C-alpha positions as CSV (number, residue, x, y, z in Angstrom):
1,M,0.0,0.0,0.0
2,K,2.9,2.4,0.8
3,L,4.3,1.8,-2.7
4,Y,1.1,2.9,-4.3
5,R,1.0,6.0,-2.1
6,H,4.5,7.0,-3.3
7,F,3.5,6.4,-6.9
8,Y,0.3,8.6,-6.6
9,L,2.3,11.3,-4.8
10,A,4.9,11.3,-7.6
11,I,2.1,11.5,-10.2
12,A,0.4,14.4,-8.3
13,F,3.8,16.2,-8.0
14,I,4.4,15.9,-11.8
15,F,0.9,17.1,-12.5
16,L,1.3,20.2,-10.2
17,V,4.7,21.1,-11.6
18,S,3.4,20.9,-15.2
19,C,0.4,23.1,-14.6
20,T,0.6,26.7,-15.8
21,S,-0.3,29.5,-13.4
22,S,-3.3,31.5,-14.3
23,E,-1.4,34.7,-13.2
24,N,1.1,34.3,-16.1
25,P,-0.9,33.0,-19.1
26,P,1.2,31.9,-22.0
27,K,1.6,34.4,-24.8
28,S,-0.5,33.8,-27.8
29,Q,1.2,33.4,-31.1
30,S,0.0,36.8,-32.3
31,D,1.8,38.4,-29.3
32,T,5.2,36.9,-30.2
33,N,5.1,37.4,-33.9
34,Q,5.1,41.2,-34.1
35,L,5.3,42.8,-37.5
36,N,7.0,46.1,-38.3
37,P,5.0,49.0,-36.8
38,S,3.8,51.5,-39.4
39,P,6.8,53.7,-40.2
40,K,6.6,57.5,-39.8
41,V,6.5,58.7,-43.4
42,V,8.3,62.1,-43.8
43,T,8.4,64.6,-46.6
44,L,11.8,66.1,-47.4
45,D,11.8,69.4,-49.1
46,K,14.7,71.3,-50.7
47,N,15.4,73.2,-47.4
48,F,16.2,69.9,-45.6
49,Q,19.7,70.3,-44.3
50,I,21.8,67.2,-44.4
51,A,24.5,66.9,-41.7
52,M,25.4,63.4,-42.7
53,G,24.2,60.4,-44.7
54,Q,25.3,57.2,-46.3
55,T,24.7,54.9,-49.2
56,I,25.1,51.3,-48.0
57,Y,25.6,48.1,-50.1
58,V,24.2,44.9,-48.4
59,P,24.9,41.6,-50.1
60,V,22.0,39.2,-50.0
61,Y,21.9,35.5,-51.0
62,S,18.6,34.2,-52.4
63,H,20.2,30.7,-52.5
64,I,23.5,29.0,-51.8
65,Y,25.0,25.8,-53.2
66,H,25.7,22.7,-51.1
67,D,27.0,19.2,-51.5
68,D,29.4,18.1,-54.3
69,Q,26.6,18.1,-56.9
70,Q,25.9,21.9,-56.4
71,K,22.5,21.4,-55.0
72,I,20.7,24.7,-54.4
73,L,19.3,25.7,-51.1
74,D,16.8,28.6,-51.3
75,L,17.1,31.2,-48.5
76,A,14.7,33.7,-47.0
77,A,16.4,37.1,-46.3
78,T,15.6,39.9,-43.9
79,L,17.2,43.3,-44.3
80,S,17.5,45.0,-40.9
81,I,18.1,48.7,-40.5
82,R,18.9,49.8,-36.9
83,N,19.3,53.3,-35.7
84,T,22.1,53.1,-33.1
85,D,21.9,56.8,-32.0
86,L,20.7,57.2,-28.5
87,T,18.9,60.5,-29.0
88,N,18.5,61.4,-32.7
89,S,16.4,60.1,-35.5
90,I,17.6,59.3,-39.0
91,I,15.6,59.3,-42.3
92,I,15.7,56.3,-44.6
93,T,15.3,57.8,-48.1
94,S,15.6,54.7,-50.3
95,V,15.7,50.9,-50.1
96,R,16.3,49.1,-53.4
97,Y,16.7,45.4,-54.1
98,Y,18.9,44.4,-57.1
99,D,19.5,41.1,-58.8
100,S,22.8,39.5,-59.7
101,N,22.9,41.5,-63.0
102,G,22.5,44.8,-61.3
103,K,18.9,45.1,-62.4
104,L,16.4,46.8,-60.0
105,V,14.0,44.1,-58.8
106,K,12.0,46.2,-56.3
107,Q,11.9,49.7,-54.8
108,H,10.9,49.0,-51.2
109,L,10.1,52.5,-50.1
110,E,7.5,54.8,-51.7
111,Q,8.4,57.7,-49.5
112,P,11.2,58.4,-46.9
113,I,10.6,57.1,-43.4
114,Q,11.9,58.3,-40.1
115,L,13.7,55.9,-37.7
116,D,13.6,57.3,-34.2
117,A,16.5,56.9,-31.7
118,L,17.3,53.2,-31.2
119,A,14.4,52.1,-33.5
120,S,14.7,49.5,-36.2
121,Y,12.9,48.5,-39.4
122,D,13.2,45.5,-41.7
123,F,12.3,44.3,-45.1
124,F,11.7,40.6,-46.0
125,I,12.4,38.6,-49.1
126,N,10.6,35.3,-49.1
127,R,12.4,32.0,-49.6
128,T,10.4,31.3,-52.7
129,D,11.5,34.6,-54.3
130,T,14.6,33.7,-56.2
131,S,14.5,36.8,-58.5
132,G,17.6,38.2,-56.9
133,G,19.9,35.3,-57.6
134,L,23.1,34.5,-55.8
135,G,24.5,38.0,-56.2
136,A,21.4,40.0,-55.1
137,N,21.9,43.1,-53.0
138,F,20.1,46.0,-51.3
139,I,21.2,49.6,-51.6
140,V,20.1,51.6,-48.6
141,E,20.3,55.4,-48.4
142,W,19.8,57.4,-45.2
143,V,20.3,61.0,-44.1
144,A,20.2,62.9,-40.8
145,Q,19.9,66.6,-39.9
146,T,22.5,66.3,-37.2
147,E,25.7,64.3,-36.5
148,V,24.5,60.8,-35.4
149,S,25.9,57.4,-34.7
150,E,25.9,55.4,-37.9
151,P,23.1,52.8,-38.2
152,I,23.7,49.1,-38.5
153,V,22.4,47.7,-41.8
154,E,22.7,44.0,-42.3
155,A,20.9,41.1,-44.0
156,V,20.1,37.8,-42.2
157,M,19.6,34.8,-44.5
158,I,17.9,31.6,-43.2
159,A,16.6,28.2,-44.5
160,T,15.4,25.1,-42.7
161,E,15.0,21.8,-44.4
162,F,14.8,18.2,-43.2
163,Q,15.4,19.0,-39.5
164,Q,18.5,21.0,-40.4
165,G,19.0,24.7,-40.8
166,V,21.4,27.3,-42.0
167,S,21.6,30.9,-41.2
168,F,24.1,33.7,-41.5
169,V,24.5,37.5,-41.4
170,S,25.8,39.7,-44.2
171,P,26.9,43.1,-43.0
172,G,26.4,46.2,-45.1
173,K,29.3,48.2,-46.5
174,V,29.3,52.0,-46.8
175,I,30.0,52.9,-50.5
176,K,29.2,56.6,-50.3
177,T,29.3,59.1,-47.5
178,Q,27.6,62.5,-47.4
179,K,28.5,65.3,-44.9
180,N,28.9,69.1,-44.5
181,N,25.3,70.4,-44.2
182,K,24.2,70.2,-47.8
183,N,20.7,70.7,-49.0
184,L,18.8,67.7,-50.1
185,P,18.9,67.4,-53.9
186,S,15.6,68.4,-55.5
187,K,15.2,65.0,-57.1
188,Q,16.2,61.7,-55.3
189,G,18.2,59.4,-57.5
190,S,17.2,55.7,-57.8
């Protein structure tokens, strides 16, 4: 009889430990999968004074090769733009996605958006979208009205298949720098 009592106590203990407290309900899936908040769209006129800005090249891989037979593994890509300045905002003026041949695939911004201090924003390329090819890239342009800490711009590629996964980060490279309080050009280049 004592053996059964220990058995029932063990079962009761396991049951109590596995119960979830009603004070801390588990987060629903919609709470954990947050999308980009609506960006603050801004209008830049010819009087907008640029204290600094950059054009950043970010390599993106829509697929990679694996195995000796050059099998292709398609990748999803997320472009992440992070304002690292503690107090000042920056303006993202352009985000363009190019294919391996340098052909514009998609212009991701219709209008410039403001990234507040320490804010971030991202753009997603689906795994099934192979339009960019192996040499795809983003060109990101940003400006600020005051000296700011440079943003971090990088792409994260990921794929999961057959209980295995691959992921890696591709950092952006500044290819053009703008300084010295210039007025914004009257027409943005693409």
